N, C-alpha and C positions, 0 to 999 in steps of 0.2 A: 915638188919635182914635176916638171912638165911632161905629160904623157905623150909618147909618140903616137898612140892610137888616135889622138885627136888632131894632131898636127898634120896638115897636108904638105906635100912637097912644094917648096917655094917656086913660083912661076916667074919668068922674066917679067920685068915691068912692061906694062902695055895697057891697051884699052880692053873693054869688054869683059869677058869672063875671067881672063887672067888677072886683071886688076881687082876684080871683085873677090877672087880667091885670096889675093894678097891682103886685101882689107879684112877679110874674115880671119885669116891667119893672125894678123897683127892684133885684132880685137881679142881673139882667143888667148894669145900670149899675154896681153895686158890684164885680162881677167884672171888668168892663172897667177900672174905676178902680184896683183893687188888683192885678189880675193873678193872684190866688191864691184858691182856694176857702177855704183855711184862714183867710183874713183877712175872710171874710164870715160874719156870725152872724145868727141869727134876730132878735136885738135890733137889729142895725144895719139890717136890712131893714125891720123894723117902724118904726124911727125915720124911715127914708127915705120910707115910705108915709104915715106919720102915723097909725098905729094901734098898738095894744098887741100884744106878742108872742102872747098867746092867740088873737088874731085870725088870725095866721099859721097856728097849729096847727089852726084850723078847716078849712083847705084843704090843709095838708101835714102829714103825721105827724111829720116831723122835718126837719133840715137836709138829710140825704141825699135825701129825697123831693123837697124843693124844688129841689136842684141837678139831680136827674134830670129834673124837669119843664122846667127851663131848657135843659138839653142836648137834650131831646126836641124842643123848639121850634126849637132851632138846626138840628137835622137836618131838620126840616120845611122850613125856609127853604133849606137846602142843596139839598134835593130840588127845590124850586121853581126854583132857579138852574140846576140840571142839566137840568131839563125844558124850561126856556125856551130854552136854547141848542140843545137837540136838535131843536126844531121847525124844519122847513124845510130840514134837512140833505139833500143830494142822495143819500146812500146810508147804509146801516146802519153801515158802518165809520166814516163821518164822524160819525154820531151818537155812536158810542163815543168817538171822539177828542174831540168837543165836551164830552161828559159828563166825561171825565177832566180836561180842561183847566179846566172850570168848578169841579170839585171842588177843585183846587189853588188856583185864583184865590180862591175863597171862603174857604178856610182862611187864605190870606195876608192877606186883608182883615180877618179876625177872629182873629188869632193867640191872644189870651188865651182866648177861648171855645173855639177849636178845641183848644187844649192841654187844657183842662178836660174837654171833651166826649169826646175820643178817647184821652187818656192818663191820665185820672183813674180812680179805682176805681169799678167799677160792680157791681151785684148782679144775679144771674139774675132775670129777670122785671121788671126795672126799666123805667121809661118809655123809657130810652135803648135798651134791647134792642128794645122794641116799635117805636121809630122806625126803627131800622136794618133791621128785618125787614119794615117796611111802606111804606117810602118810597124813599129814595135807593138803597138796596141792591136792592130789588125791581125798580126801573126799570133799574138797571144789569144785573141778571140777565136781565131781559126782552130787553135789547139783545143780550146774549150768546146767548140762545135763538134770536133772529132770525138771527144770524150762523150759527148751527149749521143752522138750517132752510134757509138760503140756500147751505149747503155751503161757506161761506167759512171758518168755523171747523170743525175736525174734530168729529164727534159725541162727546159725553161728558157729564160732570156740569156743568151750567150754573152751579150754585151754587158749586162749587169754582173754576171758571174766573172767575166774577165776584169771588169772594173774593181770588183772585190779583191781579186788576186793581185792586181797591180797596186791597189791601195795598201795591201799587206806588205808587198815587196818594197814599196816606197817607204812605208813606216819603219821597216827594219833598217833600210839603208839610211834614212834620215836620223834615226836614233844612234846607229853605229858611228855615223859621221859627227853628229853634234854632241854626243855624250860618250866619247871613247873611254872615259875613266870608269864607267859603270862595270860591274863584274859580269861581263858577257861570256867569259871563257873564250873558247876558240870561235871567232866570228863566223867562220864557214859552217861549223857545226851548229851554232846557234841559229843561223839563217836557215839551214836545212830543216831543223826541227820545227821552226815556226811555219815554214812553207808547207811541210808535210802535214802539220796539224790542220791547216786550212784546207788543203787538198782532200785529206781524209774526211774532214767535216762535210765537204760537198758530197763525197761519195756516200757518207752515212745518211744524208738527207734523202737518199734514194730508197732507204729501207725503213725509215720511220716517218711518222706524221709530224711535220714540223709545228703543226698547230696543236698537237696533243700536249698535255701537261708534261713538264720536264721529268717528273718522277716516272711517268708511264714510259717515256722514251728511254730513260736509263734502264728500267726494268727489262724492256724489250731487247736492248743491246746486251745486257748481262745474260739474258736467256740465250741469245745467239752465241755469245762467247762460251757459255756452259756447254752448249751442244758441240761446239768446235773442240773444246778441251776433252770432251768425253770420247772423242773418236780415237 
């Protein structure tokens, strides 16, 4: 099913940004219909828009550049979704939770585009790289920085911590999309549990020595739990 969240309102045929948007819309439609980037060509996009192939090349150097632009727009919409659910959350940790859930929800709503945007080939300096460094990932990293400033997360490299969180969200989304027949139970609940485990793991690192033997760390955590239970 074609998601309305990705589709932009169709603009009248014309030059400049209007035609560029039509080309991106047509490419998005074809990707959703076929499910594979290899099945979408410059010629098929031109036919869908109602222009000649050279008109496409006026806006995009080649098919790779066109796919990069579609994926970049996808990540912009993903960022909008993550930002909208973050607004009004009661705490920074709830913001992080909402962002992670929104990431996975959005991926599951748009599985074909998500697969192409995150698991297809990309080139350094592509529009996709720009989108990841300027939208969804930047806002996720900002949330991590806030958690560090609030001393909820231990101090450290916020970029690395945000990458870890995005990797986990991506892994959950990719598995739910590619292996829907596995016994996940409720997908939303499964996602929430996995993300919570990772978030709490980061918080736990603030009270234990990550370089200490695992047995010593477990003993320390059990001691803290015993104190809490005795209250």
